[in-house]
Backbone as numpy.savetxt, mean C-alpha at the origin, in Angstrom:
# Nx Ny Nz CAx CAy CAz Cx Cy Cz
7.86 13.66 -2.14 7.26 12.39 -2.49 6.79 11.67 -1.23
5.68 10.99 -1.35 5.17 10.20 -0.24 6.02 8.94 -0.09
6.00 8.40 1.12 6.78 7.19 1.40 5.83 6.04 1.72
6.15 4.87 1.17 5.36 3.67 1.41 6.21 2.67 2.19
5.73 2.25 3.34 6.40 1.21 4.13 5.96 -0.14 3.61
6.92 -0.93 3.17 6.66 -2.24 2.60 6.86 -3.30 3.70
5.87 -4.16 3.92 6.04 -5.20 4.95 7.06 -6.24 4.52
7.68 -6.87 5.50 8.72 -7.86 5.23 8.33 -8.91 4.20
7.12 -9.50 4.26 6.79 -10.54 3.28 6.77 -10.06 1.83
6.61 -8.77 1.59 6.55 -8.25 0.22 7.87 -7.66 -0.26
8.85 -7.59 0.60 10.12 -6.95 0.23 10.88 -7.71 -0.84
10.61 -9.00 -0.99 11.27 -9.74 -2.07 10.86 -9.19 -3.42
9.70 -8.53 -3.48 9.23 -7.91 -4.73 9.79 -6.51 -4.94
10.28 -5.88 -3.85 10.78 -4.50 -3.94 12.30 -4.44 -3.80
12.96 -5.53 -4.16 14.43 -5.58 -4.04 14.87 -5.30 -2.60
14.09 -5.81 -1.65 14.36 -5.67 -0.22 14.27 -4.23 0.29
13.63 -3.36 -0.46 13.43 -1.99 0.01 12.30 -1.96 1.03
12.57 -1.36 2.18 11.56 -1.23 3.23 10.72 0.02 3.01
11.32 1.07 2.47 10.66 2.35 2.26 10.80 2.73 0.80
9.67 2.92 0.14 9.65 3.25 -1.29 8.99 4.61 -1.45
9.62 5.51 -2.18 9.03 6.82 -2.44 8.17 6.75 -3.69
6.98 7.37 -3.61 6.06 7.38 -4.75 5.55 8.80 -4.97
5.19 9.06 -6.21 4.57 10.32 -6.57 3.14 9.99 -6.96
2.20 10.15 -6.02 0.82 9.75 -6.26 -0.12 10.72 -5.56
-1.31 10.88 -6.13 -2.31 11.78 -5.57 -3.35 11.05 -4.72
-3.39 9.71 -4.82 -4.37 8.92 -4.07 -3.78 7.54 -3.77
-4.44 6.83 -2.89 -3.98 5.48 -2.56 -4.02 4.58 -3.79
-5.05 4.71 -4.61 -5.12 3.87 -5.82 -3.94 4.16 -6.75
-3.50 5.41 -6.82 -2.32 5.74 -7.63 -1.05 5.15 -7.01
-1.00 5.09 -5.69 0.13 4.44 -5.02 0.23 2.99 -5.48
-0.91 2.28 -5.46 -0.92 0.88 -5.89 -0.48 0.74 -7.34
-0.95 1.63 -8.21 -0.56 1.56 -9.63 0.94 1.79 -9.80
1.47 2.78 -9.09 2.91 3.04 -9.22 3.73 1.88 -8.67
3.30 1.31 -7.56 4.02 0.14 -7.02 4.01 -1.00 -8.02
2.85 -1.24 -8.66 2.75 -2.32 -9.64 3.65 -2.06 -10.84
3.72 -0.81 -11.29 4.58 -0.46 -12.43 6.05 -0.72 -12.10
6.46 -0.32 -10.90 7.86 -0.47 -10.50 8.20 -1.87 -10.02
7.22 -2.55 -9.42 7.45 -3.86 -8.82 6.35 -4.82 -9.27
6.43 -5.31 -10.51 5.38 -6.19 -11.05 5.08 -7.36 -10.11
3.79 -7.62 -9.92 3.35 -8.71 -9.07 2.91 -8.28 -7.69
3.27 -7.06 -7.28 2.92 -6.63 -5.93 1.42 -6.34 -5.80
0.80 -5.83 -6.85 -0.60 -5.44 -6.77 -1.51 -6.63 -6.51
-1.23 -7.78 -7.10 -2.08 -8.96 -6.89 -2.03 -9.45 -5.45
-1.00 -9.07 -4.72 -0.92 -9.44 -3.30 -1.65 -8.43 -2.42
-1.93 -7.25 -2.97 -2.60 -6.20 -2.20 -4.08 -6.09 -2.53
-4.43 -6.33 -3.80 -5.81 -6.13 -4.25 -6.40 -7.45 -4.74
-7.71 -7.61 -4.53 -8.37 -8.81 -5.02 -8.77 -8.64 -6.49
-9.46 -9.63 -7.04 -9.83 -9.62 -8.47 -10.72 -8.44 -8.84
-11.49 -7.93 -7.88 -12.38 -6.80 -8.17 -11.67 -5.45 -8.00
-10.42 -5.48 -7.55 -9.66 -4.24 -7.36 -9.74 -3.67 -5.96
-10.44 -4.37 -5.05 -10.55 -3.92 -3.66 -9.34 -4.42 -2.87
-8.99 -3.67 -1.82 -7.90 -4.10 -0.95 -8.30 -5.43 -0.31
-7.40 -6.38 -0.35 -7.67 -7.70 0.21 -8.02 -7.60 1.70
-8.87 -8.52 2.14 -9.33 -8.49 3.53 -8.20 -8.57 4.54
-7.16 -9.30 4.22 -6.07 -9.50 5.18 -4.96 -8.46 5.04
-5.21 -7.40 4.27 -4.23 -6.33 4.10 -4.83 -5.04 4.68
-4.08 -4.40 5.55 -4.50 -3.12 6.11 -3.58 -2.03 5.53
-4.19 -0.92 5.14 -3.43 0.18 4.56 -3.73 1.44 5.39
-2.67 2.11 5.79 -2.80 3.31 6.61 -2.11 4.47 5.92
-2.72 5.65 6.03 -2.09 6.89 5.60 -1.89 7.71 6.86
-0.63 7.96 7.19 -0.30 8.68 8.42 -1.02 8.07 9.63
-0.97 6.74 9.73 -1.51 5.98 10.84 -3.04 5.97 10.90
-3.72 6.43 9.84 -5.18 6.38 9.75 -5.57 5.29 8.76
-6.41 4.37 9.19 -6.87 3.27 8.34 -7.69 3.84 7.18
-7.32 3.49 5.94 -8.03 4.05 4.78 -9.50 3.64 4.75
-9.87 2.55 5.43 -11.27 2.13 5.48 -12.13 3.16 6.19
-11.51 3.97 7.06 -12.24 5.01 7.79 -12.01 6.38 7.17
-11.29 6.42 6.07 -11.08 7.65 5.31 -11.88 7.52 4.02
-11.21 7.60 2.89 -11.89 7.49 1.60 -11.44 6.25 0.83
-11.01 5.23 1.58 -10.53 3.98 1.00 -9.46 4.28 -0.05
-9.55 3.71 -1.25 -8.51 3.93 -2.25 -8.54 5.33 -2.85
-9.62 6.08 -2.59 -9.69 7.46 -3.05 -9.07 8.44 -2.06
-8.54 7.92 -0.96 -7.90 8.77 0.04 -6.77 9.57 -0.61
-6.81 10.90 -0.50 -5.75 11.71 -1.11 -4.41 11.52 -0.41
-3.36 11.65 -1.19 -1.99 11.53 -0.69 -1.28 12.86 -0.91
-0.63 13.33 0.14 0.18 14.54 0.08 1.66 14.14 0.01
2.50 15.03 -0.50 3.92 14.68 -0.68 4.64 14.18 0.57
4.25 14.63 1.75 4.96 14.22 2.97 4.26 13.09 3.72
3.24 12.48 3.12 2.51 11.40 3.78 3.32 10.12 3.84
2.96 9.29 4.82 3.54 7.96 4.92 2.41 6.94 4.83
2.55 6.03 3.89 1.57 4.97 3.67 2.18 3.70 4.22
1.44 3.01 5.08 1.90 1.74 5.65 1.01 0.62 5.15
1.62 -0.42 4.64 0.91 -1.62 4.22 1.22 -2.68 5.26
0.16 -3.16 5.93 0.36 -4.10 7.03 -0.51 -5.33 6.82
0.12 -6.49 6.64 -0.68 -7.70 6.52 -1.31 -8.05 7.87
-2.56 -8.46 7.84 -3.25 -8.86 9.07 -2.62 -10.14 9.61
-2.61 -10.25 10.91 -2.04 -11.42 11.56 -3.18 -12.13 12.29
-3.33 -13.40 12.01 -4.35 -14.19 12.69 -3.70 -15.17 13.63
-4.38 -15.45 14.68 -3.83 -16.39 15.64 -4.94 -17.19 16.28
-4.56 -18.13 17.05 -5.60 -18.92 17.69 -5.11 -19.62 18.92
């Protein structure tokens, strides 16, 4: 099963789990499984049109999905998916 790293701000939705195992073939399936198991998490990751929110970065094995196949990026059983909220400063 692939592993998803949950950022600290979203762990209240995952019962404080930092690493969640998922059985998914693509990033979009990862999001669906997370939503099924942890209701409310998807609205924090995806906008109303279903696209990854601008301030959320998603990586598969340290590769930004925006430079891969976005939500169609395939997931293998040993992959690690990282969800990282963007940090702004000034």
